[in-house]
C-alpha angles and dihedrals in degrees: 000000000000113000125192114200113204108204117195104176120115086204105077091194097042133124098265091052089049087057089048092051091053093046090050092049090053094045093049091048087054089056101259127137114235129198121186124212110197098204093176094062101033130098099255121146123202120267109263094204092236090134091211084140090064085225090287111048140074117305118240089229114088108211140110092301090085090063092041091051089064093048094048096046094047091053129096092204139028122205116200112211121186142146111238106257115185089336096306140070123294118274089239093061092041091056090055092048091048088057089061082088089092094049101032098118093045092053091046093053093050096064088213126189120245144188137185127224121184142154130202138181091221116082101187118130092248096047097112101031097108094042092048091049091051091048092049089051091052091048091052097041096045094041092241125162109231112226096180146279141250111209111184108207116194094018101131096146135031091244090054091048094048090056093048131084093249102087089054090047090053091048092050092048091054092044092050095061 
Protein backbone atom coordinates (compact mmCIF):
# COMPACT_ATOMS: atom_id res chain seq x y z
CA UNK A 1 0.00 0.00 0.00
CA UNK A 2 1.16 3.56 -0.74
CA UNK A 3 0.77 5.89 2.23
CA UNK A 4 1.09 9.66 2.10
CA UNK A 5 1.79 11.28 5.46
CA UNK A 6 0.71 14.92 5.64
CA UNK A 7 2.79 16.62 8.34
CA UNK A 8 1.58 19.99 9.56
CA UNK A 9 3.99 20.88 12.34
CA UNK A 10 6.27 23.89 11.98
CA UNK A 11 8.54 22.14 14.51
CA UNK A 12 10.33 19.43 12.52
CA UNK A 13 11.46 17.74 15.74
CA UNK A 14 8.20 18.12 17.65
CA UNK A 15 5.92 15.62 19.32
CA UNK A 16 3.50 15.15 16.43
CA UNK A 17 6.39 14.44 14.03
CA UNK A 18 7.76 11.94 16.57
CA UNK A 19 4.42 10.14 16.34
CA UNK A 20 4.67 10.27 12.54
CA UNK A 21 8.18 8.79 12.60
CA UNK A 22 6.98 5.87 14.68
CA UNK A 23 3.91 5.33 12.49
CA UNK A 24 6.13 5.38 9.38
CA UNK A 25 8.57 2.88 10.91
CA UNK A 26 5.71 0.49 11.64
CA UNK A 27 4.14 0.93 8.19
CA UNK A 28 7.45 0.37 6.40
CA UNK A 29 8.17 -2.71 8.49
CA UNK A 30 4.77 -4.01 7.40
CA UNK A 31 5.88 -3.60 3.76
CA UNK A 32 4.16 -0.35 2.85
CA UNK A 33 5.66 2.53 0.89
CA UNK A 34 5.49 5.88 2.68
CA UNK A 35 5.85 9.38 1.25
CA UNK A 36 5.95 12.42 3.55
CA UNK A 37 4.58 15.83 2.64
CA UNK A 38 5.97 18.48 4.97
CA UNK A 39 3.18 21.03 4.60
CA UNK A 40 4.66 23.36 7.20
CA UNK A 41 7.86 23.91 5.22
CA UNK A 42 6.53 23.70 1.68
CA UNK A 43 5.59 26.46 -0.70
CA UNK A 44 1.80 26.13 -0.47
CA UNK A 45 -0.41 29.16 -0.72
CA UNK A 46 -3.96 29.26 0.65
CA UNK A 47 -6.89 28.42 -1.62
CA UNK A 48 -8.40 31.65 -2.94
CA UNK A 49 -11.80 30.12 -3.62
CA UNK A 50 -11.68 31.21 -7.26
CA UNK A 51 -12.86 27.73 -8.37
CA UNK A 52 -10.90 28.01 -11.63
CA UNK A 53 -10.06 24.37 -11.00
CA UNK A 54 -13.72 23.45 -11.34
CA UNK A 55 -13.15 21.34 -8.22
CA UNK A 56 -11.20 18.83 -10.29
CA UNK A 57 -8.66 20.55 -12.46
CA UNK A 58 -5.34 22.26 -12.17
CA UNK A 59 -5.09 25.10 -9.71
CA UNK A 60 -4.17 28.53 -11.01
CA UNK A 61 -1.57 28.82 -8.26
CA UNK A 62 1.80 27.40 -9.18
CA UNK A 63 3.41 26.08 -6.03
CA UNK A 64 4.34 22.75 -4.41
CA UNK A 65 0.74 21.56 -4.48
CA UNK A 66 1.18 20.32 -8.04
CA UNK A 67 3.81 17.83 -6.84
CA UNK A 68 1.75 16.98 -3.77
CA UNK A 69 -1.31 16.40 -5.94
CA UNK A 70 0.49 13.51 -7.63
CA UNK A 71 1.59 12.02 -4.30
CA UNK A 72 -1.86 12.29 -2.74
CA UNK A 73 -3.72 10.86 -5.72
CA UNK A 74 -1.30 7.96 -6.13
CA UNK A 75 -1.72 6.99 -2.47
CA UNK A 76 -4.02 4.40 -0.96
CA UNK A 77 -3.97 6.13 2.42
CA UNK A 78 -3.51 9.63 3.86
CA UNK A 79 -2.28 10.20 7.41
CA UNK A 80 -3.02 13.61 8.88
CA UNK A 81 -0.33 14.68 11.39
CA UNK A 82 -0.69 17.86 13.42
CA UNK A 83 0.10 19.34 16.76
CA UNK A 84 -3.05 20.50 18.49
CA UNK A 85 -3.12 24.29 18.08
CA UNK A 86 -5.95 26.05 19.88
CA UNK A 87 -7.96 22.82 19.81
CA UNK A 88 -7.70 22.28 16.08
CA UNK A 89 -5.16 21.36 13.45
CA UNK A 90 -2.25 23.60 12.57
CA UNK A 91 -2.78 26.32 9.98
CA UNK A 92 -0.04 24.73 7.88
CA UNK A 93 -1.96 21.45 7.55
CA UNK A 94 -5.25 23.29 7.05
CA UNK A 95 -3.81 25.21 4.09
CA UNK A 96 -2.87 21.91 2.43
CA UNK A 97 -6.31 20.42 3.09
CA UNK A 98 -8.03 23.54 1.74
CA UNK A 99 -6.15 23.01 -1.50
CA UNK A 100 -7.89 19.63 -1.86
CA UNK A 101 -10.53 21.77 -3.59
CA UNK A 102 -8.82 21.05 -6.93
CA UNK A 103 -8.64 17.27 -6.32
CA UNK A 104 -11.75 16.74 -4.26
CA UNK A 105 -13.60 14.42 -6.65
CA UNK A 106 -10.51 12.33 -7.32
CA UNK A 107 -9.92 11.80 -3.60
CA UNK A 108 -13.58 10.98 -3.10
CA UNK A 109 -13.59 8.32 -5.85
CA UNK A 110 -10.49 6.56 -4.47
CA UNK A 111 -12.11 5.50 -1.17
CA UNK A 112 -8.71 5.93 0.49
CA UNK A 113 -7.83 4.91 4.01
CA UNK A 114 -6.91 7.55 6.58
CA UNK A 115 -5.57 8.05 10.09
CA UNK A 116 -4.96 10.96 12.44
CA UNK A 117 -1.87 11.56 14.60
CA UNK A 118 -1.72 14.47 17.01
CA UNK A 119 -0.05 15.58 20.21
CA UNK A 120 -1.12 18.20 22.74
CA UNK A 121 0.14 19.70 25.97
CA UNK A 122 -3.36 19.67 27.44
CA UNK A 123 -4.53 16.37 28.94
CA UNK A 124 -8.18 17.20 29.69
CA UNK A 125 -10.84 14.76 28.49
CA UNK A 126 -12.15 17.26 25.94
CA UNK A 127 -8.73 18.23 24.54
CA UNK A 128 -9.19 16.68 21.09
CA UNK A 129 -12.96 17.04 20.60
CA UNK A 130 -12.84 19.79 17.96
CA UNK A 131 -9.94 18.18 16.06
CA UNK A 132 -11.67 14.80 16.09
CA UNK A 133 -14.92 16.36 14.83
CA UNK A 134 -13.05 18.07 11.98
CA UNK A 135 -11.26 14.83 11.11
CA UNK A 136 -14.55 12.84 11.13
CA UNK A 137 -16.05 15.47 8.82
CA UNK A 138 -13.11 15.11 6.41
CA UNK A 139 -13.45 11.32 6.51
CA UNK A 140 -17.12 11.57 5.67
CA UNK A 141 -16.83 14.31 3.05
CA UNK A 142 -13.83 12.80 1.24
CA UNK A 143 -15.16 9.22 1.44
CA UNK A 144 -12.15 8.07 3.46
CA UNK A 145 -11.99 4.89 5.54
CA UNK A 146 -10.78 5.73 9.03
CA UNK A 147 -8.10 3.30 10.25
CA UNK A 148 -7.61 4.95 13.61
CA UNK A 149 -5.98 7.74 15.51
CA UNK A 150 -3.26 8.35 18.06
CA UNK A 151 -4.03 11.40 20.15
CA UNK A 152 -1.19 12.13 22.54
CA UNK A 153 -2.64 13.95 25.54
CA UNK A 154 -0.15 15.63 27.84
CA UNK A 155 2.64 15.56 25.26
CA UNK A 156 3.86 19.13 25.42
CA UNK A 157 7.51 18.34 24.77
CA UNK A 158 9.35 15.68 22.83
CA UNK A 159 10.87 14.29 26.03
CA UNK A 160 7.37 13.97 27.53
CA UNK A 161 6.12 12.25 24.37
CA UNK A 162 9.07 9.84 24.21
CA UNK A 163 8.30 8.66 27.75
CA UNK A 164 4.60 8.20 27.00
CA UNK A 165 2.70 5.30 25.45
CA UNK A 166 1.90 7.29 22.30
CA UNK A 167 4.98 6.60 20.12
CA UNK A 168 4.39 2.87 20.56
CA UNK A 169 0.71 3.32 19.75
CA UNK A 170 1.66 5.15 16.52
CA UNK A 171 4.15 2.40 15.63
CA UNK A 172 1.52 -0.31 16.22
CA UNK A 173 -1.04 1.57 14.12
CA UNK A 174 1.42 1.73 11.20
CA UNK A 175 2.44 -1.90 11.65
CA UNK A 176 -1.19 -3.08 11.75
CA UNK A 177 -2.05 -1.87 8.26
